[in-house]
C-alpha positions in Angstrom: -167.4 72.6 32.0 -164.3 70.5 32.2 -161.9 73.1 30.6 -163.8 75.7 33.3 -162.9 73.3 36.1 -159.5 72.6 35.3 -158.8 76.5 34.9 -160.3 77.0 38.4 -158.4 74.2 39.8 -155.0 76.3 38.3 -154.4 73.0 36.5 -151.5 73.9 33.3 -154.1 72.6 30.4 -151.2 72.1 28.0 -150.0 68.8 30.2 -153.3 67.5 31.1 -153.5 64.0 29.7 -156.9 62.3 29.6 -159.9 61.7 27.6 -163.8 62.1 26.7 -165.7 59.7 25.0 -168.0 61.2 22.5 -169.2 58.4 20.2 -172.3 58.9 18.4 -172.2 56.0 16.1 -172.0 53.7 18.8 -175.8 54.9 20.0 -176.6 54.0 16.7 -174.9 50.6 16.4 -175.6 49.4 20.4 -179.4 50.9 20.8 -180.5 51.5 17.0 -180.9 55.2 18.1 -181.2 58.2 15.4 -178.1 60.3 15.7 -178.8 62.8 13.1 -176.0 64.6 11.5 -173.1 64.9 14.2 -170.4 66.5 11.7 -170.9 70.5 13.4 -170.9 68.9 16.7 -167.6 67.3 16.1 -166.1 70.2 14.5 -167.1 72.5 17.6 -166.0 69.8 20.1 -162.6 69.6 18.7 -162.2 73.2 18.2 -163.0 73.3 21.9 -160.8 71.2 23.0 -157.4 72.8 21.3 -156.5 74.3 24.7 -156.3 70.8 26.1 -153.8 69.3 23.2 -153.0 66.2 25.1 -156.7 65.5 25.6 -158.7 63.3 23.2 -162.6 63.6 22.7 -163.6 61.6 19.9 -163.6 57.9 20.4 -163.9 55.2 18.4 -165.4 51.9 21.0 -164.6 48.6 19.0 -164.9 47.5 22.4 -168.5 47.0 21.9 -167.6 45.0 18.8 -165.7 43.0 20.8 -167.8 41.8 23.7 -170.3 41.2 21.5 -168.7 38.0 20.1 -167.0 39.6 16.8 -163.6 37.9 15.4 -160.3 40.2 15.8 -160.1 40.8 12.4 -163.4 42.0 12.1 -163.5 44.2 15.1 -160.3 46.1 14.0 -161.6 46.4 10.2 -164.7 48.1 11.3 -163.0 50.1 13.8 -160.4 51.0 11.1 -163.9 52.3 8.9 -165.0 53.4 12.1 -162.3 55.7 12.7 -161.6 56.5 9.0 -165.6 58.3 9.5 -165.1 60.3 11.8 -161.7 61.6 10.1 -163.4 62.2 7.0 -166.2 63.7 8.6 -164.2 66.6 10.4 -161.7 67.3 7.5 -165.3 68.1 5.4 -166.2 70.1 8.2 -163.1 72.3 8.0 -160.9 70.7 10.6 -157.4 69.9 9.6 -156.6 66.9 9.7 -153.3 67.0 12.1 -155.9 68.6 14.7 -158.6 65.9 13.8 -156.2 62.9 13.9 -154.8 63.9 17.4 -158.0 64.5 19.2 -158.8 60.7 18.3 -158.6 57.7 20.7 -159.4 54.2 19.8 -160.5 51.7 22.2 -160.4 48.0 22.0 -161.3 45.0 23.6 -159.0 42.3 24.3 -160.0 38.5 23.7 -158.3 35.3 25.3 -156.2 34.5 22.0 -152.9 35.7 23.4 -150.7 35.9 20.2 -153.4 37.3 17.8 -154.4 40.0 20.3 -150.7 41.0 20.4 -150.5 41.1 16.9 -154.0 43.0 16.2 -152.8 46.2 18.5 -149.6 46.1 16.3 -151.5 46.2 13.0 -153.8 48.3 14.1 -151.1 51.4 14.6 -149.8 50.3 10.9 -153.0 50.4 9.1 -154.3 53.7 11.0 -150.8 55.0 10.0 -151.8 54.3 6.2 -155.1 55.6 6.4 -154.2 58.9 8.4 -151.3 59.5 5.8 -153.8 59.5 2.8 -155.1 62.7 3.8 -151.8 64.2 3.6 -150.9 65.7 7.4 -148.3 67.9 8.2 -146.3 65.9 10.7 -145.8 62.3 10.6 -146.8 62.5 14.5 -150.4 62.8 13.3 -150.5 58.9 12.4 -150.2 58.0 15.5 -153.0 55.8 17.1 -153.8 56.4 20.8 -154.9 52.9 21.6 -156.5 52.0 24.8 -157.5 48.4 25.5 -160.4 46.7 28.3 -160.3 43.1 28.5 -163.0 41.4 27.1 -166.4 40.3 29.4 -167.5 37.7 26.2 -165.3 34.9 27.3 -166.0 35.6 31.0 -167.6 32.9 33.1 -170.6 33.1 35.8 -169.7 29.2 36.8 -165.9 30.0 38.5 -165.7 33.4 39.1 -162.2 33.4 40.4 -161.3 31.9 36.6 -161.6 35.2 35.4 -158.9 36.8 37.1 -156.6 34.0 35.0 -158.0 34.8 31.9 -158.0 39.0 32.5 -154.5 38.9 33.5 -153.2 37.2 30.0 -155.6 39.6 28.5 -154.4 42.5 29.8 -150.5 41.1 29.4 -151.0 40.5 25.6 -152.1 44.3 25.4 -149.1 45.7 27.8 -146.8 43.5 25.2 -148.3 44.9 22.0 -147.6 48.9 23.3 -151.2 50.5 23.8 -151.3 53.7 25.7 -153.9 52.4 28.3 -155.5 49.4 30.0 -158.3 48.6 31.7 -158.6 45.3 33.6 -162.4 44.1 34.5 -163.2 42.9 37.6 -163.7 39.3 37.8 -167.2 39.4 39.4 -168.0 41.8 36.7 -170.8 39.4 34.8 -172.9 38.9 37.8 -172.8 41.7 40.6 -171.5 45.0 40.7 -168.0 44.6 41.6 -166.9 44.8 45.0 -163.7 46.6 47.0 -161.5 43.1 46.6 -162.7 42.5 43.1 -161.8 46.4 41.9 -158.7 45.9 44.3 -157.0 43.0 42.7 -158.0 44.5 39.0 -156.1 47.3 39.6 -153.2 45.2 41.5 -153.1 43.0 38.0 -151.7 46.2 36.0 -149.4 46.9 38.7 -148.1 43.4 38.5 -146.9 43.7 34.7 -145.8 47.3 35.4 -144.1 47.0 38.5 -142.6 43.4 38.6 -142.8 42.6 34.6 -141.2 46.1 33.7 -143.6 45.3 30.7 -143.4 49.3 29.7 -140.1 49.2 29.9 -139.1 47.7 26.1 -140.8 49.2 23.0 -142.4 46.6 21.2 -140.9 43.6 22.7 -143.0 41.2 20.3 -140.9 42.5 16.7 -139.1 40.6 15.3 -141.1 37.6 16.5 -141.4 35.5 13.0 -144.7 33.8 14.8 -145.8 37.5 15.9 -144.5 39.4 12.7 -146.6 36.5 10.5 -149.9 36.8 12.4 -149.5 40.7 12.2 -149.4 41.0 8.6 -152.2 38.1 8.3 -154.8 40.2 10.7 -153.7 42.9 8.9 -154.9 41.9 5.3 -157.4 40.2 6.5 -159.0 43.7 8.2 -157.6 45.9 5.4 -160.1 43.9 3.0 -163.0 44.4 5.3 -162.1 48.3 5.8 -162.0 48.6 1.8 -165.6 46.4 1.4 -167.4 48.7 3.9 -165.5 52.0 2.0 -166.9 50.2 -1.3 -170.3 50.3 -0.1 -170.4 53.7 1.2 -169.1 54.4 4.8 -169.3 52.8 7.7 -172.4 54.6 9.2 -174.3 53.7 6.4 -173.5 50.2 7.2 -174.5 50.4 10.5 -177.5 52.7 9.6 -178.7 49.4 7.7 -178.1 46.7 10.1 -175.1 44.9 7.9 -172.3 45.4 10.8 -174.7 44.2 13.5 -175.6 41.6 11.1 -172.0 40.3 10.4 -170.9 40.3 14.5 -174.4 38.4 15.3 -173.1 36.0 12.9 -169.5 35.4 14.0 -170.8 35.4 18.0 -173.4 32.7 16.9 -170.5 30.8 15.2 -168.0 31.2 17.9 -170.9 29.4 20.5 -171.6 27.0 18.0 -167.9 26.1 17.7 -167.6 26.1 21.6 -170.4 23.7 22.1 -168.9 20.9 19.2 -165.7 21.2 20.6 -167.5 20.6 24.2 -169.1 17.4 22.7 -166.0 16.3 21.1 -164.0 16.4 24.4 -167.4 14.6 25.8 -167.0 12.1 23.1 -163.7 11.5 24.1 -163.8 10.8 27.4 -166.1 8.7 27.6 
């Protein structure tokens, strides 16, 4: 239907950019819905979308892990296993790796940990390239990770909603500096109501500030060469890679989601983060008294 619509409008299919969000595992991960065998659907979708070479159609929605309270290395490690699950499924179904890899897109969340988020995206590109190279693609361009970043709802506050504008701005800035392909800034009132016109306008303008006034789109990898960021990048990459290998050794990402191990691990991280915040508040209140 999408292809027919573009064709009817007279668009040049070879130049159109965009994506659709086919991600069967997310249904199992978030809602526990049985998804059955999706290999043939993946293959058929990718082959159909070949007429739109710059369109992505297979998504890894690691944003769900971020919003559920996962740690940064945890989000990345599971995202890599998630992506490898889809890539391996498509290759085994007969889709060339160069075709399969170029149709994938990773949707990450952005937490408030400014420098670590910069490092996460840099580590993600490095590790995904390592994974894709094991499938021996004909072109190195197939190893490039397409990344979308969305500000997290995990740390949004209900009690002073305008503070969320500050939080989402620093989050968007870290993603921009890290060199993601696209960004979504969540409106500051998203947590308690349907965003109104003002909130939507502010969210859009936050991105324009980074592009038009800060010119963050003019420099490739501005954090490159920073000892601190480079060290963080290596550290996060090592931790994420350990988790990726752990998942692969146990079987694959689908199996880990199906038996509930991924959900348990993320829920445990979320609980620990809440506990740590409560403990810090107690310490601060005790100090003030």
